[in-house]
MARNU-930164 format. One record per atom (N, C-alpha, C): residue in three letters; x, y, z. Coordinates in steps of 0.02 Angstrom, whole numbers, padded with zeros to 5 digits, always signed. Each point is the difference from the previous one (the first is absolute). Layout:
% residues N
alaXYZ
...
//
This chain:
% residues 365
met+06959+04632+07122
met-00061+00030-00033
met-00067+00024+00074
phe-00046+00026-00005
phe-00065+00015+00057
phe-00031-00039-00051
asp-00056-00032+00019
asp-00057+00004-00027
asp-00048+00041+00009
val+00032+00063-00038
val-00064+00036-00012
val-00029+00026-00066
glu-00077-00006+00004
glu-00044+00004-00067
glu+00024+00071-00018
leu+00035-00007-00074
leu-00029+00028-00052
leu-00047+00028-00024
ile-00026+00074-00005
ile-00064-00005-00053
ile+00014+00016-00079
asn-00041-00038-00029
asn+00029+00007-00050
asn-00073+00003-00050
asp-00030+00053-00040
asp-00057+00030-00014
asp+00018-00036-00088
thr-00037-00037-00010
thr-00005-00037-00056
thr-00081+00004-00015
arg-00003+00035-00090
arg-00069+00015-00010
arg+00017-00023-00076
thr-00076-00030-00020
thr-00005-00016-00063
thr-00038+00088-00063
arg+00059-00015-00063
arg-00016+00044-00036
arg-00071-00005-00050
leu-00056-00035+00020
leu-00041-00004+00002
leu-00046+00032-00048
his+00001+00068+00039
his-00039+00076-00025
his+00024+00013-00088
met+00056-00015+00011
met+00006+00019-00067
met-00007-00041-00089
lys-00007-00051+00030
lys-00038-00041-00038
lys-00092+00005-00010
lys-00023+00000+00068
lys-00061+00020-00010
lys-00005+00070-00026
leu+00033+00042-00011
leu-00014+00064-00012
leu+00005+00010-00079
ala+00036-00043-00033
ala+00020-00021-00041
ala-00065-00004-00051
ile-00008-00056+00020
ile-00066-00040-00027
ile-00051+00037+00022
asp-00016+00021+00044
asp-00046+00064-00015
asp-00015+00041-00028
thr+00055+00012-00010
thr-00001+00084-00044
thr-00037-00027-00087
cys+00049-00062-00005
cys-00011-00004-00086
cys-00047-00013+00033
ala-00041-00071+00025
ala-00066-00025-00018
ala-00073+00063+00019
ser+00024+00041+00047
ser-00051+00057-00011
ser+00002+00050-00075
phe+00064-00007+00012
phe-00002+00059-00069
phe-00059-00035-00072
leu+00005-00078+00002
leu+00002-00026-00057
leu-00095-00011+00014
gly-00015-00002+00081
gly-00047-00021+00007
gly-00086+00077-00010
arg+00056+00049+00016
arg-00009+00060-00013
arg-00039+00010-00074
thr+00044-00007-00044
thr+00007+00006-00071
thr-00076-00037-00043
ile-00001-00065+00036
ile-00056-00037+00003
ile-00064+00028-00004
ser-00005+00013+00040
ser-00060-00002+00052
ser-00046+00085-00034
gln+00052+00026-00029
gln-00022+00043-00046
gln-00023-00009-00068
ser-00017-00028+00012
ser-00016-00070-00093
ser-00083-00031+00021
glu-00060+00049-00079
glu-00018-00031+00029
glu-00040-00057-00060
phe-00052-00052+00008
phe-00007-00062-00003
phe-00049+00015-00033
arg-00025-00013-00068
arg-00079+00011-00026
arg-00023-00064-00043
ile-00043-00017+00014
ile-00029-00049-00061
ile-00015+00018-00037
lys+00029-00041-00090
lys-00014+00010-00054
lys-00050-00034-00034
asp-00056+00014-00027
asp-00027-00037-00029
asp-00028+00018-00072
gly+00061-00018-00057
gly-00012+00010-00058
gly+00037+00068-00002
lys-00031+00061-00024
lys+00023+00077-00011
lys+00010+00037+00077
asn-00074-00029+00038
asn-00017+00029+00055
asn+00027-00015+00051
tyr-00006+00054+00075
tyr+00044+00003+00041
tyr-00093-00033+00054
val+00018-00031+00024
val-00080-00027+00064
val+00019+00001+00081
lys-00021+00029+00013
lys+00001-00001+00091
lys-00059-00018+00045
asp+00018-00103+00038
asp+00000-00009+00006
asp+00007-00002+00052
glu-00009-00074+00033
glu+00016-00024+00082
glu+00085-00024+00017
ile+00035-00043-00085
ile+00046+00007+00016
ile+00030+00062+00003
tyr-00025+00037-00053
tyr+00042+00074-00003
tyr+00019+00034+00050
tyr-00072-00011+00064
tyr+00003+00045+00057
tyr+00029-00043+00079
arg+00021-00080-00037
arg+00031-00015+00051
arg+00108+00030-00005
leu-00004+00018-00073
leu+00061-00004-00022
leu+00005+00070+00010
asn-00028+00038-00006
asn+00030+00071+00028
asn-00045+00032+00031
val-00029-00018+00023
val-00042+00044+00100
val+00026-00041+00045
arg-00021-00066+00001
arg-00013-00025+00071
arg+00004-00069-00014
pro+00040-00027+00015
pro+00015-00078-00026
pro-00036-00028+00067
asn+00014-00003+00071
asn-00026-00015+00023
asn-00054+00075+00102
lys-00003-00066+00032
lys-00011+00058+00043
lys+00033+00055+00044
asn+00048-00018-00003
asn+00095+00016+00025
asn+00025+00049-00038
met+00012-00008-00068
met+00034+00049-00027
met-00002+00013-00065
thr+00009+00049-00008
thr-00003+00062-00045
thr+00046-00051-00054
ala-00019+00016-00081
ala+00016-00011-00050
ala+00087+00019-00008
ser+00028+00058+00009
ser+00062+00022-00007
ser+00046-00038+00061
thr-00019-00031+00060
thr+00028-00024+00070
thr-00003-00054-00052
phe-00044-00049+00006
phe+00009-00049-00034
phe+00030-00035-00053
trp+00004+00055-00070
trp+00039-00042-00039
trp+00085+00022+00033
gln+00020+00074+00036
gln+00057-00005+00040
gln+00027-00069+00024
thr-00071-00033+00049
thr+00046-00041+00040
thr+00006-00084-00030
val-00047+00014-00076
val+00019-00065-00039
val+00077+00003-00037
ile+00021+00071-00011
ile+00060-00012-00049
ile+00048+00015+00079
glu-00011+00022+00037
glu+00052-00018+00103
glu+00034-00075-00025
lys-00056-00029+00010
lys-00027-00072+00018
lys+00038-00042-00064
leu-00006+00020-00057
leu-00001-00042-00038
leu+00097+00014-00021
ile+00044+00051+00006
ile+00059+00025+00020
ile+00034-00050+00038
tyr-00066+00019+00093
tyr+00051-00055+00044
tyr+00001-00080-00005
asp-00068-00002-00024
asp-00004-00064-00004
asp+00015-00067-00084
asn+00020+00058-00033
asn-00001-00038-00087
asn-00075-00020-00012
glu-00052+00010+00033
glu-00041-00030-00021
glu-00064+00048+00037
cys-00076-00004-00033
cys-00067+00036+00057
cys-00050-00048-00024
leu-00070-00014+00065
leu-00022-00030-00016
leu-00070+00045-00005
val-00025-00004-00007
val-00067+00050+00005
val-00069-00043-00007
ile-00040-00024+00029
ile-00060-00032+00012
ile-00077+00030-00007
gln-00047-00033-00017
gln-00059+00040-00006
gln-00054-00005+00070
ala-00001+00021+00039
ala-00049-00030+00078
ala-00070+00003-00054
asp-00049-00047+00063
asp-00047-00008-00025
asp-00050+00063-00041
asp+00005+00055+00077
asp-00016+00059-00029
asp+00028+00031-00036
thr+00031-00028-00061
thr+00027+00020-00057
thr+00044+00082+00010
asp+00025-00023+00100
asp+00083+00054-00009
asp+00052-00034-00022
leu+00057+00046-00039
leu+00049-00038-00012
leu+00070+00009+00054
leu+00030-00045+00018
leu+00035+00006+00085
leu+00048-00041-00042
ile+00051+00046+00045
ile+00081-00048-00028
ile+00018-00017+00070
ala+00017-00068-00024
ala+00028-00050+00010
ala+00065+00036+00037
asp+00006-00030+00085
asp+00079+00010+00040
asp+00022-00071-00011
ser-00015-00058-00026
ser+00020-00037+00001
ser-00024-00058-00035
phe+00051-00057-00026
phe-00044-00050-00024
phe+00043-00054-00023
glu-00059-00068-00035
glu+00061-00054+00002
glu-00041+00011-00095
his+00061-00008-00030
his+00004-00020-00074
his+00008-00049-00024
asn-00062-00060-00030
asn+00023-00056+00006
asn-00013-00003-00099
gln+00060-00027-00009
gln+00017+00008-00065
gln-00002-00061-00025
tyr-00029-00011-00094
tyr+00000-00074-00008
tyr+00030+00038-00085
ala-00009-00057-00022
ala+00020+00012-00093
ala-00035-00008-00030
val-00068-00043+00001
val-00034+00004-00053
val-00077+00032+00024
leu-00014-00022+00088
leu-00052+00023+00041
leu-00005+00080+00004
glu-00059-00007+00008
glu+00015+00083+00017
glu+00024+00027+00074
asp+00037+00046+00019
asp+00031+00016+00054
asp-00056+00023+00036
thr+00021-00019+00091
thr-00067+00040+00041
thr+00052+00022+00059
phe-00056+00042+00034
phe+00039+00050+00071
phe-00024-00052+00067
thr+00048-00006+00055
thr-00040-00039-00003
thr+00046+00041+00095
lys-00014+00008+00085
lys-00020+00017+00020
lys+00015+00087+00015
val-00041+00012-00040
val+00015+00080-00012
val-00035+00047+00063
lys+00035+00029-00011
lys-00010+00062+00093
lys-00012+00062-00028
val-00037+00023+00051
val-00014+00092-00038
val-00007+00001+00057
lys+00080+00067+00033
lys-00030+00022+00075
lys+00011-00055+00055
glu-00054-00018+00018
glu+00013-00040+00073
glu-00060-00060-00030
tyr-00046+00004-00054
tyr-00033-00082-00018
tyr+00025-00037-00043
glu-00010-00051-00009
glu+00049-00058-00033
glu-00065-00008-00044
phe-00034+00007-00058
phe-00023-00057-00034
phe-00005-00057-00002
lys-00049-00044+00000
lys+00007-00068-00001
lys-00011-00063-00076
arg-00028+00051-00040
arg+00002-00033-00075
arg+00063+00035-00030
ala+00010-00046-00051
ala+00061+00002-00057
ala-00052+00015-00068
phe+00065+00075+00004
phe-00024+00046-00056
phe+00059-00040-00074
lys-00066+00007-00073
lys+00029-00017-00059
lys+00063+00017-00026
gln+00033+00019-00049
gln+00053+00049-00045
gln-00071+00042-00024
ser-00037-00027-00019
ser-00078+00049-00051
ser-00054+00044+00084
glu+00015+00015+00051
glu-00025+00030+00039
glu+00047+00061+00008
val+00025-00014+00017
val+00057+00067+00042
val+00043+00022-00074
phe+00026+00041+00053
phe+00030+00062-00061
phe+00073-00009+00039
his+00066-00034-00062
his+00038-00045+00057
his+00066+00044-00068
leu+00029+00038+00052
leu+00067+00041-00051
leu+00080-00031+00048
arg+00022-00016-00077
arg+00092+00026+00037
arg+00029+00038-00036
tyr+00027+00026+00056
tyr+00066+00036-00038
tyr+00042-00017-00063
lys+00064-00039+00036
lys+00043-00026-00029
lys-00005-00080-00009
asn+00058-00045-00056
asn-00024-00056+00014
asn+00034-00033+00064
glu+00064+00027-00001
glu+00016+00003+00084
glu+00018+00050+00051
ser-00022-00002+00068
ser-00009+00049+00045
ser+00074+00059+00003
leu+00000+00038+00021
leu+00045+00068-00009
leu+00040-00022+00072
ser-00055-00020+00055
ser+00038-00020+00087
ser+00087+00002-00025
pro-00005-00059-00023
pro+00086-00038+00011
pro+00052+00045-00031
leu-00007+00053-00050
leu+00030+00035-00032
leu+00029+00069+00030
ile-00103+00031+00034
ile+00040+00027+00049
ile+00006-00006+00067
asp+00004-00082+00028
asp+00049+00011+00063
asp+00060-00017-00009
gly+00026-00031-00065
gly+00074-00007-00034
gly+00031+00073+00015
leu-00035+00039-00035
leu+00017+00093+00000
leu+00001+00042+00064
phe-00035-00033+00058
phe+00003+00027+00051
phe+00055-00049+00046
asn+00001-00044-00015
asn+00071-00056+00042
asn+00034+00068-00028
asp+00045+00035-00043
asp+00038+00037-00020
asp+00019+00068+00038
tyr-00093+00023-00013
tyr+00026+00077+00009
tyr-00014+00002+00078
gly-00041-00065+00010
gly-00010+00025+00078
gly+00078-00002+00036
asp+00030-00056-00009
asp+00039-00003+00034
asp+00055+00067-00023
leu-00008+00011-00042
leu+00051+00063-00023
leu-00014+00058+00051
phe-00099-00003+00013
phe-00042+00083+00036
phe+00036-00018+00064
gly+00003-00036+00008
gly+00009-00027+00089
gly+00077+00035-00012
arg+00020-00030-00023
arg+00078+00015+00029
arg+00023+00066-00021
ile-00027+00040-00036
ile-00009+00058-00002
ile-00032+00022+00077
met-00035-00018+00009
met-00030+00034+00057
met+00039-00012+00062
ser+00034-00067+00023
ser+00025-00006+00047
ser+00058+00072+00010
ser+00018-00016-00077
ser+00055+00053-00027
ser-00007+00079+00063
gln-00060+00004-00030
gln-00021+00080+00023
gln-00022-00006+00029
lys-00036-00037+00057
lys+00014+00003+00087
lys+00055+00009+00037
arg+00029-00039-00033
arg+00085-00010+00041
arg+00037+00078-00008
lys-00025+00046-00034
lys+00036+00053-00023
lys-00055+00039+00048
asn+00043+00065+00022
asn+00001+00024+00049
asn-00028-00003+00071
gln+00025-00096+00012
gln-00044-00039+00069
gln+00044+00034+00052
ile-00035-00009+00045
ile+00039+00008+00083
ile+00013-00061+00021
arg+00051-00015+00011
arg+00019-00098+00027
arg+00024+00012+00064
ser+00006-00028+00040
ser+00020-00014+00083
ser+00033-00055+00015
thr+00054+00001+00038
thr+00007-00061+00040
thr+00008+00024+00043
val-00002-00067+00072
val-00020+00008+00080
val+00072-00028-00005
lys+00013+00015+00065
lys+00080-00030+00042
lys-00024-00029+00061
val+00003-00059+00026
val-00002-00018+00052
val+00049-00046+00036
asp-00005+00014+00079
asp+00053-00008+00011
asp+00009-00081+00023
gly+00064-00013+00043
gly-00006-00083-00004
gly-00062-00039+00051
ile+00004+00050+00044
ile-00074-00025+00039
ile-00045-00020-00028
thr-00017+00043-00024
thr-00085+00007-00030
thr-00002-00076-00035
ser+00041-00018-00061
ser+00040-00039-00066
ser-00015-00066+00054
lys+00017-00005+00038
lys+00005-00060+00066
lys-00052-00038+00001
ser-00076+00067+00015
ser-00046-00049+00023
ser-00050+00021-00027
lys-00059-00070+00017
lys-00031-00011-00042
lys-00075+00033+00015
glu+00007+00073+00053
glu-00058+00054+00018
glu+00048+00063-00057
gly+00045-00004+00006
gly+00050+00056-00020
gly-00025-00002-00094
leu+00010-00072-00005
leu-00027+00011-00108
leu-00075-00010+00012
glu-00031-00022+00041
glu-00071+00046-00010
glu-00023+00066+00018
lys+00027+00025+00023
lys-00018+00065+00008
lys+00064+00054-00075
leu+00041-00042-00010
leu+00035+00026-00053
leu-00029+00000-00078
gln-00057-00065+00011
gln-00042+00013-00063
gln-00059+00032+00022
glu-00010+00004+00033
glu-00087+00026+00032
glu+00027+00089-00007
phe+00057+00031+00008
phe+00052+00056-00016
phe-00004+00013-00071
ile+00000-00052-00042
ile+00032+00013-00084
ile-00106-00003-00029
asn-00004-00039+00059
asn-00075+00019-00045
asn-00032+00054-00006
lys-00004+00040+00060
lys-00033+00061+00027
lys+00042+00049-00036
met+00048+00019-00036
met+00033+00025-00034
met-00003+00004-00055
tyr-00020-00071-00024
tyr-00019+00014-00086
tyr-00073+00026-00017
lys-00043-00030+00059
lys-00087+00026+00010
lys+00022+00076-00009
ala+00019+00040+00051
ala+00017+00065+00012
ala+00024+00053-00063
ile+00073-00029-00047
ile+00003+00018-00038
ile-00009-00023-00072
gly-00050-00033+00001
gly-00045-00005-00030
gly-00066+00041-00057
glu-00027+00000+00082
glu-00076+00044+00008
glu-00012+00054+00015
lys+00090+00042+00012
lys+00008+00071+00030
lys+00034+00038-00040
asp-00007+00074+00000
asp+00047+00005-00066
asp+00065+00047+00070
val-00024-00004+00067
val+00069+00029+00040
val-00016-00030+00063
ala+00035-00093+00024
ala+00016-00031+00029
ala+00042+00011+00042
ile-00013+00008+00076
ile+00044-00019+00058
ile-00006-00051+00051
ile+00099-00021-00007
ile+00003-00056+00027
ile+00065+00000+00054
pro-00064-00029+00051
pro+00048+00023+00067
pro+00084-00039-00001
glu+00033+00011+00043
glu+00062-00042+00027
glu-00015-00054+00028
gln-00005-00047-00013
gln+00024-00079+00045
gln+00048-00006+00021
pro-00001+00003+00074
pro+00069-00044+00028
pro+00032-00076-00043
gly+00068+00010-00033
gly-00002-00057-00032
gly+00015-00024-00074
phe-00060+00060-00033
phe-00018+00026-00055
phe+00022+00051-00031
glu+00036-00013-00042
glu+00028+00063-00029
glu-00009+00022-00073
tyr-00045+00042-00022
tyr-00054+00007-00062
tyr+00040+00057-00052
lys+00027-00017-00072
lys+00013+00054-00027
lys-00030-00001-00068
glu+00006+00039-00028
glu-00034+00036-00062
glu+00066+00012-00051
his-00019-00045-00068
his+00055+00023-00043
his-00046+00010-00059
phe+00009+00061-00052
phe-00027+00023-00014
phe+00023+00013-00085
thr-00038-00061-00041
thr+00031+00011-00053
thr-00034+00014-00084
gly+00038+00065-00001
gly-00030+00031-00063
gly+00000+00002-00086
ser-00004+00014-00041
ser+00006-00015-00073
ser-00008+00048-00034
gly-00054+00046+00009
gly-00026+00026-00052
gly-00016-00008-00066
gln-00024-00047+00012
gln-00033-00024-00072
gln-00072-00033+00006
gly-00015+00051+00036
gly-00072-00035+00009
gly-00052+00017-00064
ile+00002+00055-00028
ile-00046+00018-00056
ile+00041-00070-00072
gln+00045-00015-00020
gln+00040-00047-00028
gln-00040-00090+00001
ser-00024+00007+00075
ser-00020-00048+00006
ser-00067+00000-00016
val-00042+00053-00001
val-00069-00015-00005
val-00011+00006-00088
glu+00056+00009-00013
glu-00005+00005-00088
glu-00018-00051-00025
glu+00047-00043+00021
glu+00009-00063-00009
glu-00035-00034+00033
ile-00018+00003+00048
ile-00070-00052+00001
ile-00058+00011-00029
asn-00019+00075-00039
asn-00062+00012-00042
asn+00018-00023-00068
lys+00086-00037+00003
lys+00012-00001-00090
lys-00044-00092-00007
val+00023-00013+00087
val-00013-00094+00001
val-00078+00016+00003
thr-00030+00022+00039
thr-00083-00010+00018
thr-00030+00029-00098
asn+00036+00014-00039
asn-00049+00047-00071
asn+00061-00049-00046
gly+00034-00051+00019
gly+00013-00035-00063
gly-00014-00057+00034
phe-00037-00022+00035
phe-00046-00079+00019
phe-00066+00031-00047
leu-00035+00058+00029
leu-00062+00027-00017
leu+00029-00012-00099
asp+00020+00012-00007
asp+00017+00036-00084
asp-00002-00076-00011
gln+00018-00068+00009
gln+00016-00061+00007
gln-00066-00038-00021
val-00055+00027+00048
val-00051-00037+00000
val-00058+00032-00047
ala+00022+00060-00011
ala-00043+00036-00048
ala+00016+00000-00068
met+00061-00039-00027
met+00037-00023-00043
met-00039-00068-00006
ala-00002-00046+00034
ala-00026-00048-00012
ala-00090-00001+00030
ile-00017+00021+00008
ile-00072+00049-00019
ile-00031-00010-00062
gly+00043+00062-00018
gly+00001+00016-00095
gly-00010+00075+00019
ile+00006+00050+00068
ile-00042+00062+00005
ile+00086+00041+00000
pro-00003+00067-00064
pro+00063+00028-00003
pro-00009+00042+00064
ile+00097-00002+00016
ile+00045+00015+00059
ile-00043+00078+00016
gly+00016+00045-00076
gly-00009+00068+00006
gly-00064+00014+00027
leu-00041-00037-00018
leu-00080+00023+00024
leu-00013-00033+00074
leu+00044-00013+00009
leu-00006-00043+00089
leu+00016+00066+00024
his+00062+00029+00000
his+00039+00055+00017
his-00038+00062+00001
gly-00044-00004-00066
gly-00022+00066+00009
gly+00038+00060-00046
asn+00056-00060-00056
asn+00030+00036-00048
asn-00034+00045-00043
met+00007+00055-00024
met-00019+00045-00046
met+00022-00013-00061
ala+00044-00018-00023
ala+00042-00016-00059
ala-00018-00048-00017
asp-00034+00013-00118
asp-00025-00054-00018
asp-00078-00027+00039
val-00033+00029+00036
val-00038-00026+00036
val-00045-00036-00044
glu-00039+00027-00061
glu-00050+00009-00048
glu+00010-00094-00035
lys+00073-00002+00005
lys+00049-00069-00049
lys-00029-00060+00054
gln+00039+00034+00076
gln-00014-00072+00067
gln-00076-00023+00000
thr-00018+00064-00007
thr-00085-00025-00015
thr-00048-00042-00020
lys+00024+00017-00074
lys-00024-00035-00059
lys+00021-00082-00022
asn+00098-00002+00037
asn+00023-00054+00023
asn-00058-00049+00040
tyr-00001+00042+00070
tyr-00044-00039+00048
tyr-00058-00023-00021
met-00039+00034-00037
met-00070-00007+00008
met+00000-00058-00087
leu+00056+00007-00011
leu+00011-00065-00070
leu+00001-00041+00040
phe+00050-00010+00006
phe+00042-00069+00015
phe-00032-00025+00082
thr-00016+00035+00049
thr-00013-00017+00059
thr-00044-00005+00025
ile-00075+00078-00013
ile-00072-00029+00000
ile-00029-00025-00063
asn+00025+00004-00058
asn-00067-00028-00029
asn+00012-00100+00004
pro+00059-00018-00003
pro+00003-00068+00024
pro-00036-00011+00037
leu-00007+00023+00044
leu-00036-00006+00085
leu-00075+00000-00015
leu-00022+00045-00019
leu-00077+00008-00030
leu-00010-00056-00062
lys+00022-00016-00034
lys-00010-00042-00045
lys+00005-00056+00040
lys+00013-00028+00050
lys+00019-00053+00054
lys-00104+00028+00017
ile+00003+00045+00034
ile-00059+00006+00021
ile-00081-00005-00052
arg+00046+00022-00052
arg-00071+00006-00072
arg-00008-00078+00014
asp+00049-00030-00033
asp-00006-00084-00031
asp-00034-00026+00058
glu+00027+00014+00075
glu-00040-00056+00044
glu-00080+00020-00018
gly-00014+00035+00024
gly-00076+00062+00007
gly-00052-00020-00079
ser+00046-00009-00046
ser-00052-00025-00066
ser-00017-00092+00018
tyr+00059-00020+00008
tyr-00018-00070+00015
tyr-00058+00002+00060
lys+00015+00032+00064
lys-00052-00039+00044
lys-00067+00025-00007
phe+00007+00073-00017
phe-00074+00027-00014
phe-00032-00014-00031
phe+00000-00033-00067
phe-00011+00002-00078
phe+00010-00047-00017
glu-00064-00057-00037
glu-00002-00071-00028
glu+00053+00018-00056
pro+00016-00043-00020
pro+00056+00017-00077
pro-00042+00012-00065
gln-00081+00018-00009
gln-00021-00013-00044
gln-00021+00099+00022
glu-00005+00002+00057
glu+00003+00057+00008
glu+00044+00054-00032
tyr+00048-00041+00036
tyr+00055+00057-00021
tyr+00032+00015-00080
leu-00013-00071-00028
leu+00005-00015-00076
leu-00074+00080-00013
asn-00048+00005+00009
asn-00050+00029-00026
asn+00034+00085+00035
gly+00043-00004+00019
gly+00035+00086+00004
gly-00007+00026+00075
lys-00016-00067+00037
lys-00006+00045+00082
lys+00051-00037+00038
gln+00044+00066+00037
gln+00070-00005+00004
gln+00003+00018+00072
leu+00055+00036+00033
leu+00012+00010+00080
leu+00059+00038-00062
glu-00017+00096-00004
glu+00054+00009-00009
glu+00041+00059+00065
val+00047+00031+00001
val+00046+00043+00047
val+00016+00053-00002
lys+00015+00044+00014
lys+00013+00053-00026
lys+00029+00032+00028
gly+00075+00014-00007
gly+00040+00010+00059
gly+00020+00091+00009
ile+00020+00009+00060
ile+00013+00069-00005
ile+00052+00034-00051
ser-00030+00042-00013
ser+00020+00027-00080
ser+00066+00052+00043
tyr+00053+00006-00018
tyr+00041+00057-00011
tyr+00006+00025-00028
gln-00042+00028-00051
gln+00000+00054-00053
gln-00080+00013+00010
ser-00032+00054-00035
ser-00064+00042+00038
ser-00013-00011-00079
ile-00086+00020-00010
ile+00007-00003-00087
ile+00007+00082-00037
phe+00019+00035+00040
phe+00021+00063-00014
phe+00076-00010-00015
asp+00031-00051+00025
asp+00088+00011-00024
asp-00003-00037-00068
leu-00073-00047-00015
leu-00005-00039-00065
leu-00036+00061-00037
ala-00014+00044+00002
ala-00058+00028-00053
ala+00025-00004-00070
thr+00069+00027+00004
thr+00014+00013-00079
thr+00017-00060-00041
ser+00027-00073+00052
ser+00014-00047-00044
ser-00109-00014-00019
ile-00031-00006+00025
ile-00063-00010+00025
ile-00036+00047-00066
asp+00016+00063-00007
asp-00060+00015-00058
asp+00076-00005-00068
lys+00040-00034+00011
lys+00041-00004-00086
lys-00029-00097-00015
leu-00008-00043+00057
leu-00025-00049-00027
leu-00074+00011-00032
ile-00043+00045+00047
ile-00076+00005-00035
ile+00009+00044-00048
ala+00043+00032-00039
ala+00010+00045-00046
ala-00004-00026-00065
ser+00054-00061+00037
ser+00034-00018-00069
ser-00032-00057-00024
gly-00080-00023+00027
gly-00025-00042-00008
gly-00026-00080-00004
ala+00095-00003+00060
ala-00001-00042+00019
ala-00034-00066+00042
phe-00037+00052+00060
phe-00044-00030+00053
phe-00076+00045+00009
thr-00016-00004-00009
thr-00082-00002+00056
thr+00022+00053+00062
arg-00040+00035+00015
arg-00001+00054+00048
arg-00036-00050+00080
asn-00037-00060-00018
asn-00023-00039+00041
asn+00061-00063+00010
gln+00046-00026-00046
gln+00065-00026-00008
gln+00039+00024+00031
ile+00000+00079+00022
ile+00060+00031+00026
ile-00024+00001+00091
arg-00071-00006+00003
arg-00036+00003+00062
arg+00023-00078+00022
leu+00006-00032-00031
leu+00015-00069+00035
leu+00066-00027+00022
glu+00037+00026-00044
glu+00082+00001+00025
glu+00007+00026+00042
thr-00023+00072+00008
thr+00011+00035+00084
thr-00032+00000+00036
gly-00027-00075-00005
gly-00022-00005+00062
gly-00074-00003+00022
his-00071+00061-00064
his-00044+00009+00035
his-00054-00023-00048
asp-00061-00023+00024
asp-00051-00020-00030
asp-00010+00024-00073
val-00021-00041-00053
val-00058+00029-00041
val-00038+00052-00010
ala+00004+00065-00017
ala-00069+00017-00019
ala-00026-00008-00049
asp-00097-00005+00028
asp-00042-00022-00057
asp-00018+00069-00001
asp+00031+00010-00081
asp+00008+00045-00029
asp-00010-00022-00092
pro-00006-00030-00045
pro+00016-00016-00036
pro+00059+00047-00053
glu-00019+00063+00027
glu+00052+00024-00038
glu+00072+00007+00013
leu+00019-00044+00064
leu+00041-00026+00006
leu+00013-00058-00030
asp-00010-00039-00003
asp+00040-00045-00031
asp+00002+00012-00104
lys+00003+00052+00006
lys+00007+00035-00086
lys+00085-00008+00010
tyr+00031-00018-00073
tyr+00054+00028+00011
tyr+00007+00087-00082
val+00049+00022+00074
val-00009+00091-00015
val+00040-00004-00038
ile+00047+00064-00052
ile+00066+00014-00014
ile-00001+00096-00001
thr+00015-00018+00052
thr+00032+00103-00033
thr+00060+00018-00025
lys+00031-00052-00007
lys+00088+00032-00035
lys-00015-00024-00040
asn+00034+00040-00071
asn+00019-00043-00064
asn+00023-00033-00030
tyr-00011-00074+00016
tyr+00009-00069-00015
tyr-00018-00009-00062
gln+00040-00017-00042
gln-00018-00038-00088
gln+00057-00041-00005
glu+00002-00050-00065
glu+00013-00032-00025
glu+00025+00058-00052
val+00082-00037-00007
val+00060+00012-00030
val-00041+00010-00093
gly+00011+00055-00028
gly-00020+00003-00045
gly-00077+00031-00038
thr-00031+00016+00060
thr-00048+00017+00020
thr+00003+00074+00003
ile+00048+00019+00005
ile+00012+00060+00043
ile-00034+00067-00072
glu-00013+00036-00008
glu-00011+00023-00052
glu+00051+00077+00028
gly+00046+00045-00060
gly+00009+00051+00001
gly-00031+00071+00004
gly+00022+00047-00044
gly-00020+00053-00013
gly-00054+00012-00069
glu-00034+00047-00037
glu-00044-00017-00015
glu+00009-00044-00099
asn-00014-00044+00003
asn+00004-00017-00081
asn+00003+00044-00051
glu+00084-00016-00044
glu-00006+00062-00030
glu-00013-00052-00095
glu-00020+00036-00060
glu-00035-00009-00022
glu+00052+00003-00084
//
């Protein structure tokens, strides 16, 4: 055997893993970023500095939508996210930190780093906005799935590349094979051939004394089928990651069948729990216990998949039956209470009466 280098091009399939996680995290982040974070004081909503920070400009370098999308994406990637408040009241997302957990004492966060700046102080749990996604990180699950899907993806890609591939052999005479100089020239010739064939559509290979180059074409005619197999593996891995996060597969792929039901389940079982985490954390960090008991709290109005025009018939029935006032309906639909006493009155526009009180025709004597 000649001591000739055989070129082996090995590439990792990390792009498939990154694409799946990025797609799901961005989908979730875009949904949450459209929410409105409101400060409720009793029955009224107030707009103060906290409202401005959460909805307009959390810090000097981020808009609110970018801020919350980054929070959710970091929450998915790292299983937790830490938001601190700087001395100028800016809300900053920590890139890295150390979480010191205690059984009885309050947890602390040290070595908090935002971009290139590391805070020297330790932050207490009551001073930060700390969110955890799950009890256990998604990373081991996704890594386990990727090991299987990545290996299968790599095999299909390698098989696809071998189809319709041009292979070649080099025949060497006995004189060349015995000399060290001849072997070096052979290796140099093979390297130049590989570079020319790989980089150019048309490569001209000159004949050399002692070298005989010959190509062998391997055609299979199954290229389209292999591309479909690649897409199936990629989509399969994406679907598994989406299921782990709680995103309906149909919404992710843009399927229109039962889109309303899928959206409702997505909002109910995936988005609302995340919003409740944010609401609970914010109500605890922004307000004292007595303030919360007096009705001051953080509310999150998520994006609605139905407009008030879609609900008009149902709203009319609720008001017409006298079950709710018009201001109560406004609160349920996410709108502020109107400053009109008439809207706090119960009205009945239907002929609802108790059984036995309905009169028939005229009384007969």
